[in-house]
N, C-alpha and C positions, 0 to 999 in steps of 0.2 A: 496581228493575232499572236505571234510568238511572244511579244512583250507582255501581253495579257496573261498568257499561260505561265510565263516565268514569274510575273507579279503574283498571280494566284498561288503558285507553288510556294513562293517565299512567304506569302501571307499565311498559307496553310501550315507551313513549318513553324512560323512564329507563334501562331495560335496553339499548336500542339505543344511547343516548348513552354508557353505560358501556362497551359493546362497542367503539364507535368510538374512545373515548379509550384503552382498553386496547390496541387494535390499533395506534393511532398510537404509543403508548409502546413497544410490542414492536418496531415497525419501526425505531425509532431505533437506529442501529448505531454502532460506533466510527467516528470520523472520521479521515481522513488529515490529519495535521498538518504533514508535511514534515520533512525532515532537519534543518532549523534547530532544531527542538524537541528532536531527539535529541542535537544538538551540546552542549547544556547539560551533560549528564552524560557523554557519550561522547567528550570531547575531551582529557581529561587522560591523561598518560602512565601515571600510576598505575593507571588503569582500562583501559588498552589502546589509547587514542587511536583508537577505531574510526572516528570521524568523519573524521579526516585520511586514514585508509586508504581510506575510501569516496571522499572528495573527489578523491583522486589516481587513482581507478580509471576504467576505461572506462564503467562503469555511470553514474557521475556525469556523464559527458559524452555520454550516449546521446541526449538531445534535441538538444544542440548538434551532434552528429555528423550529424544529418539535414540540416543546412545545408551539409555538405561537398560538394565537387565530385563525389566518388565517389557519395554518396547521391543527389545530383541526377541523375547519369547513370543510376543504377539506377532511380530514380523515372521518368525519361523512358522507359526501356526497358519499364517496367511500366505506362505510361500515367498516371503520377502527376506532376502539375505541381509540387507542393510537398510533399515528404515531411514537413515540419514541421506540415502541416495535414491530412495524410491519416490517416484511421482505420486504414488498412492498416499504417501505420508506427508511429503513436503508441501503439497497443495494447501494444507491447513496448518502446518507447523512452521512455515516460512512466509513472511510477507512477500507478496508479489512473485512468488516462485514461478508461476506460469506466464508472467509478463515477459514480453520480448526484451532482449538485452538492451535495445535502444531506449527502453523506458526505465532503465536503472542507471543512476549516475555512478560515478566512481566511488562515492561515499556509501553506497548501498552495501549492506553486509547481511547475508542470509543467516549468519550466526546470531543475529539479533532476535531471531524467532518471530513471534507475532508482535510486531512493533506498532507504533502510532499509526503508520500508513495503512496497516491492514484494516483498521476501522475508519480512518479519516481520509483515505485516498492519497495518491502520490502528492508530495508536498513541495515540489520545486517552485511552483508559482505562488502558493499561499504562505510559504514559510517566512516571507519577508515581514519584518516587524510592522512596517507601515500598512501592510495589507491585513495582518492578523489583528490590528487594533480595531478593525471594522468587520464585524461578523458577516455582514452582507457582502463586503468586498472579498473576504476570505472564501465564502461560499461560491462567489462568482469565479474565483481563481481555482476552484476545485476542491475546497474543503468539504468533506462529507460529515454530517452529523449522523452517527450510526443509529440504526434502528434494529428491531428484532430481526428483520430480514437480513441485515448485515451479519449478525451473529450466527444465525442458523445455517449460513452457507457452510459452516464447519461444525457447529454444535448441533449435530443431528444423528439420526439412526445409522448413517453410513460409517460413523466412527466406531471402531471396535471397542472403545472404552466408554461409549455413550451410556449414560444412565437416564438423565432427564435434563431439561433445560427450561428454566424459568427466567425470562428476560428481565423482569422487574427485580428479582433477587440478585441475579448475576450483575446487573447494572450497578447495584449498590456496592457489590464487592470490588468492582473495578473503578468506581467513581473517582474522578480526579478534577473537580471543578476549579475554576479560577475564581478566587474569592472576590466578592464585590469590592469595588474601590471605596475607600473611606474618605470622608471629608467633604 
């Protein structure tokens, strides 16, 4: 009987360990890698130079904008000493601000503001060229095709500078398509 109890205890411990290991592996998510990792493939003219279009946008300057006189004034009005350190501001001005540290790779940089992964999701798994060549594979690896709902998580009445938001018009302003292959 004692051998059965020991065997059952050992089996129970092994099952518990397997469960913990399995849960830990399941909880590993794609990591935010930063726009610098997207730049590798999305900087060439032949592919649409999406990186430069983003770098010239207000999204790329979103974190930096929080240090402006206008942002400091709005912050003061809202009881915020420094918008660049306030959760109330950073949630929309910094990609993945609220994500746990484990979901941010070493290349992640909050100074990039609202970067590629704010709209397209964390890219550690889909950033690989062999995956990005196949849209279905990229989506399966975590690539998000943004929708109006993606945008209105920040572009809404909660923002102190919100005026209005028209998804169709805004999409044209930030459009960065990959040109069709010729030949």
